[in-house]
DOLOBA-917994 format. One record per atom (N, C-alpha, C): atom name; residue in one letter; x, y, z. Coordinates in pm, whole numbers. Layout:
N
 atom res      x      y      z
   CA   a      X      Y      Z
...
This chain:
118
 atom res      x      y      z
    N   x  -1253   4095  -1363
   CA   x  -1085   4015  -1331
    C   x  -1021   4073  -1377
    N   x   -878   4093  -1332
   CA   x   -743   4161  -1370
    C   x   -607   4066  -1385
    N   x   -556   4048  -1502
   CA   x   -461   3965  -1526
    C   x   -320   3975  -1420
    N   x   -280   3856  -1390
   CA   x   -151   3876  -1294
    C   x    -41   3839  -1405
    N   x     57   3905  -1388
   CA   x    181   3880  -1439
    C   x    228   3695  -1435
    N   x    260   3693  -1552
   CA   x    299   3530  -1533
    C   x    200   3378  -1474
    N   x     89   3469  -1464
   CA   x    -37   3359  -1427
    C   x   -127   3319  -1543
    N   x   -145   3197  -1551
   CA   x   -239   3157  -1608
    C   x   -366   3214  -1622
    N   x   -412   3324  -1749
   CA   x   -531   3393  -1774
    C   x   -594   3341  -1877
    N   x   -602   3237  -1924
   CA   x   -701   3205  -2017
    C   x   -670   3072  -2096
    N   x   -708   2969  -2100
   CA   x   -728   2858  -2140
    C   x   -811   2834  -2244
    N   x   -760   2802  -2388
   CA   x   -855   2750  -2467
    C   x   -848   2608  -2551
    N   x   -973   2535  -2533
   CA   x   -974   2413  -2569
    C   x  -1036   2383  -2729
    N   x   -981   2313  -2752
   CA   x  -1036   2270  -2877
    C   x  -1153   2175  -2878
    N   x  -1225   2183  -2978
   CA   x  -1391   2162  -2936
    C   x  -1432   2089  -3141
    N   x  -1418   1968  -3109
   CA   x  -1449   1918  -3270
    C   x  -1571   1913  -3281
    N   x  -1697   1914  -3189
   CA   x  -1761   1897  -3162
    C   x  -1823   2055  -3035
    N   x  -1863   2151  -3100
   CA   x  -1855   2233  -3015
    C   x  -2013   2247  -2922
    N   x  -2088   2209  -2915
   CA   x  -2241   2211  -2883
    C   x  -2204   2051  -2748
    N   x  -2174   1968  -2832
   CA   x  -2155   1841  -2714
    C   x  -2059   1902  -2582
    N   x  -1939   1942  -2659
   CA   x  -1811   1994  -2548
    C   x  -1884   2067  -2435
    N   x  -2012   2189  -2499
   CA   x  -1974   2290  -2388
    C   x  -2153   2228  -2337
    N   x  -2186   2158  -2379
   CA   x  -2333   2072  -2267
    C   x  -2239   1979  -2142
    N   x  -2115   1966  -2275
   CA   x  -2071   1877  -2133
    C   x  -1996   1919  -2002
    N   x  -1936   2065  -2024
   CA   x  -1882   2133  -1911
    C   x  -2001   2186  -1835
    N   x  -2120   2230  -1950
   CA   x  -2240   2271  -1817
    C   x  -2269   2168  -1738
    N   x  -2288   2061  -1771
   CA   x  -2404   1961  -1731
    C   x  -2276   1907  -1605
    N   x  -2146   1850  -1625
   CA   x  -2020   1795  -1545
    C   x  -2029   1923  -1469
    N   x  -1969   2063  -1451
   CA   x  -1869   2155  -1383
    C   x  -1969   2261  -1337
    N   x  -2101   2271  -1479
   CA   x  -2204   2410  -1432
    C   x  -2150   2514  -1456
    N   x  -2034   2511  -1568
   CA   x  -1985   2613  -1628
    C   x  -2064   2690  -1708
    N   x  -2076   2848  -1762
   CA   x  -2168   2943  -1810
    C   x  -2080   2964  -1891
    N   x  -2109   3045  -2023
   CA   x  -2048   3024  -2127
    C   x  -2117   3188  -2219
    N   x  -2030   3264  -2310
   CA   x  -2035   3353  -2344
    C   x  -2064   3376  -2526
    N   x  -2118   3343  -2602
   CA   x  -2162   3317  -2709
    C   x  -2118   3366  -2854
    N   x  -1993   3342  -2911
   CA   x  -1910   3436  -2986
    C   x  -1963   3382  -3148
    N   x  -2059   3359  -3217
   CA   x  -2116   3285  -3310
    C   x  -2051   3122  -3307
    N   x  -2073   3044  -3428
   CA   x  -2081   2932  -3436
    C   x  -1967   2828  -3422
    N   x  -1845   2891  -3393
   CA   x  -1725   2802  -3360
    C   x  -1637   2850  -3232
    N   x  -1681   2937  -3136
   CA   x  -1640   2972  -3034
    C   x  -1708   3035  -2944
    N   x  -1677   2943  -2782
   CA   x  -1761   3044  -2686
    C   x  -1676   3075  -2595
    N   x  -1669   3145  -2485
   CA   x  -1596   3163  -2372
    C   x  -1658   3119  -2269
    N   x  -1561   3080  -2187
   CA   x  -1575   3018  -2051
    C   x  -1597   3157  -1981
    N   x  -1705   3149  -1866
   CA   x  -1742   3293  -1798
    C   x  -1667   3270  -1648
    N   x  -1592   3304  -1606
   CA   x  -1508   3343  -1500
    C   x  -1644   3291  -1382
    N   x  -1609   3187  -1264
   CA   x  -1681   3198  -1188
    C   x  -1733   3316  -1115
    N   x  -1670   3428  -1091
   CA   x  -1724   3490  -1015
    C   x  -1807   3603  -1137
    N   x  -1828   3600  -1238
   CA   x  -1891   3639  -1308
    C   x  -1801   3783  -1411
    N   x  -1714   3815  -1348
   CA   x  -1633   3905  -1383
    C   x  -1547   3867  -1502
    N   x  -1557   3863  -1625
   CA   x  -1460   3845  -1741
    C   x  -1466   3654  -1787
    N   x  -1362   3631  -1848
   CA   x  -1364   3457  -1840
    C   x  -1241   3430  -1837
    N   x  -1198   3286  -1851
   CA   x  -1150   3245  -1794
    C   x  -1093   3181  -1929
    N   x  -1137   3103  -2008
   CA   x  -1077   3047  -2131
    C   x  -1230   3040  -2221
    N   x  -1197   2929  -2294
   CA   x  -1287   2970  -2450
    C   x  -1296   2790  -2474
    N   x  -1355   2751  -2595
   CA   x  -1393   2644  -2685
    C   x  -1353   2713  -2787
    N   x  -1308   2658  -2873
   CA   x  -1261   2637  -3011
    C   x  -1319   2549  -3153
    N   x  -1404   2584  -3197
   CA   x  -1439   2468  -3307
    C   x  -1348   2481  -3421
    N   x  -1260   2546  -3392
   CA   x  -1172   2539  -3512
    C   x   -988   2522  -3527
    N   x  -1000   2442  -3354
   CA   x   -877   2413  -3315
    C   x   -907   2292  -3276
    N   x   -795   2205  -3327
   CA   x   -764   2089  -3298
    C   x   -776   2020  -3158
    N   x   -878   1944  -3107
   CA   x   -834   1893  -2997
    C   x   -746   1756  -2970
    N   x   -741   1780  -2831
   CA   x   -574   1691  -2819
    C   x   -605   1644  -2693
    N   x   -535   1501  -2656
   CA   x   -468   1492  -2527
    C   x   -363   1463  -2480
    N   x   -230   1511  -2568
   CA   x   -138   1545  -2544
    C   x    -73   1670  -2488
    N   x   -199   1782  -2506
   CA   x   -138   1933  -2482
    C   x    -94   1942  -2310
    N   x   -120   2042  -2302
   CA   x    -99   2100  -2176
    C   x   -223   2016  -2065
    N   x   -180   1978  -1947
   CA   x   -281   1932  -1878
    C   x   -353   2041  -1803
    N   x   -454   2046  -1769
   CA   x   -555   2170  -1721
    C   x   -623   2086  -1567
    N   x   -570   2141  -1477
   CA   x   -670   2057  -1374
    C   x   -748   2122  -1284
    N   x   -826   2074  -1266
   CA   x  -1004   2139  -1215
    C   x   -978   2117  -1037
    N   x   -991   2181   -938
   CA   x  -1026   2148   -857
    C   x  -1155   2103   -785
    N   x  -1174   2004   -698
   CA   x  -1309   1948   -646
    C   x  -1325   1946   -528
    N   x  -1404   1980   -437
   CA   x  -1404   1968   -305
    C   x  -1480   1812   -291
    N   x  -1532   1745   -371
   CA   x  -1604   1577   -375
    C   x  -1541   1567   -489
    N   x  -1419   1472   -473
   CA   x  -1374   1395   -612
    C   x  -1483   1271   -696
    N   x  -1500   1224   -560
   CA   x  -1615   1121   -593
    C   x  -1753   1162   -643
    N   x  -1810   1247   -607
   CA   x  -1860   1343   -740
    C   x  -1896   1352   -802
    N   x  -1757   1446   -833
   CA   x  -1702   1538   -930
    C   x  -1687   1387  -1071
    N   x  -1618   1251  -1008
   CA   x  -1625   1174  -1117
    C   x  -1720   1115  -1182
    N   x  -1866   1085  -1064
   CA   x  -1993   1095  -1121
    C   x  -2055   1167  -1194
    N   x  -2023   1278  -1202
   CA   x  -2072   1376  -1316
    C   x  -2028   1400  -1382
    N   x  -1885   1369  -1442
   CA   x  -1803   1339  -1548
    C   x  -1869   1240  -1629
    N   x  -1846   1112  -1560
   CA   x  -1916    996  -1642
    C   x  -2082   1034  -1653
    N   x  -2135   1093  -1570
   CA   x  -2310   1111  -1610
    C   x  -2263   1221  -1705
    N   x  -2249   1308  -1772
   CA   x  -2205   1397  -1860
    C   x  -2132   1323  -1998
    N   x  -2096   1211  -2017
   CA   x  -2046   1182  -2133
    C   x  -1906   1180  -2135
    N   x  -1828   1222  -2029
   CA   x  -1656   1246  -2041
    C   x  -1635   1057  -2010
    N   x  -1515   1020  -2005
   CA   x  -1432    884  -2022
    C   x  -1340    928  -1905
    N   x  -1375    882  -1818
   CA   x  -1289    836  -1731
    C   x  -1115    808  -1803
    N   x   -984    869  -1831
   CA   x   -895    805  -1860
    C   x   -790    777  -1742
    N   x   -797    827  -1660
   CA   x   -687    786  -1499
    C   x   -835    776  -1406
    N   x   -845    648  -1325
   CA   x   -926    630  -1229
    C   x   -876    719  -1140
    N   x   -952    770  -1003
   CA   x   -915    835   -904
    C   x   -792    753   -853
    N   x   -681    881   -789
   CA   x   -588    784   -747
    C   x   -514    870   -638
    N   x   -444    814   -520
   CA   x   -370    854   -421
    C   x   -266    956   -492
    N   x   -218   1060   -478
   CA   x    -52   1204   -451
    C   x    -88   1276   -334
    N   x     67   1288   -325
   CA   x     92   1352   -186
    C   x     -3   1509   -185
    N   x    -69   1505    -80
   CA   x   -134   1593    -78
    C   x   -331   1577    -96
    N   x   -345   1453   -130
   CA   x   -472   1440   -208
    C   x   -507   1346   -268
    N   x   -595   1361   -396
   CA   x   -618   1299   -505
    C   x   -680   1302   -618
    N   x   -642   1284   -750
   CA   x   -697   1315   -860
    C   x   -740   1196   -987
    N   x   -780   1258  -1077
   CA   x   -822   1154  -1146
    C   x   -855   1210  -1309
    N   x   -840   1156  -1455
   CA   x   -830   1247  -1555
    C   x   -912   1148  -1600
    N   x   -964   1272  -1747
   CA   x  -1099   1257  -1803
    C   x  -1100   1304  -1941
    N   x  -1149   1247  -2085
   CA   x  -1174   1321  -2201
    C   x  -1285   1356  -2211
    N   x  -1300   1478  -2276
   CA   x  -1414   1562  -2272
    C   x  -1491   1502  -2446
    N   x  -1582   1542  -2436
   CA   x  -1632   1506  -2596
    C   x  -1560   1519  -2721
    N   x  -1510   1649  -2699
   CA   x  -1419   1632  -2856
    C   x  -1248   1572  -2833
    N   x  -1219   1496  -2704
   CA   x  -1074   1416  -2682
    C   x   -997   1516  -2624
    N   x  -1069   1615  -2577
   CA   x   -964   1733  -2425
    C   x   -964   1624  -2314
    N   x   -787   1625  -2264
   CA   x   -726   1545  -2134
    C   x   -769   1652  -2065
    N   x   -846   1646  -1947
   CA   x   -807   1760  -1849
    C   x   -829   1646  -1715
    N   x   -786   1685  -1585
   CA   x   -752   1638  -1449
    C   x   -808   1722  -1371
    N   x   -875   1635  -1255
   CA   x   -902   1691  -1125
    C   x   -847   1632  -1001
    N   x   -815   1760   -933
   CA   x   -770   1714   -805
    C   x   -867   1766   -641
    N   x   -841   1681   -561
   CA   x   -919   1704   -427
    C   x   -765   1703   -282
    N   x   -779   1787   -217
   CA   x   -661   1774    -75
    C   x   -728   1638    -52
    N   x   -655   1659     42
   CA   x   -642   1522     99
    C   x   -735   1483    200
């Protein structure tokens, strides 16, 4: 995966409980990780070529930082997957121009959003 000028190339999330946070993303979204020791794991790119981010146990998690948005082909199924994996829904699904979205908190307290086209 090559970097593109001025594009987001990597997102790092604080993880006050690295194992619980990693398990959450594996279970809810099927993410895979590269291990780099007891305090960090890289989030593998969906195409298997490189990484798109990481979970950092030495960084403070927050729901007040940048809101990362994930795309879903089936928003309702994603809501169920987040709940089943132990995430907390922070904003129930709602309509916006062009689609629907919801927001959730992961086990470390990071707030993310998920959207789907209309």
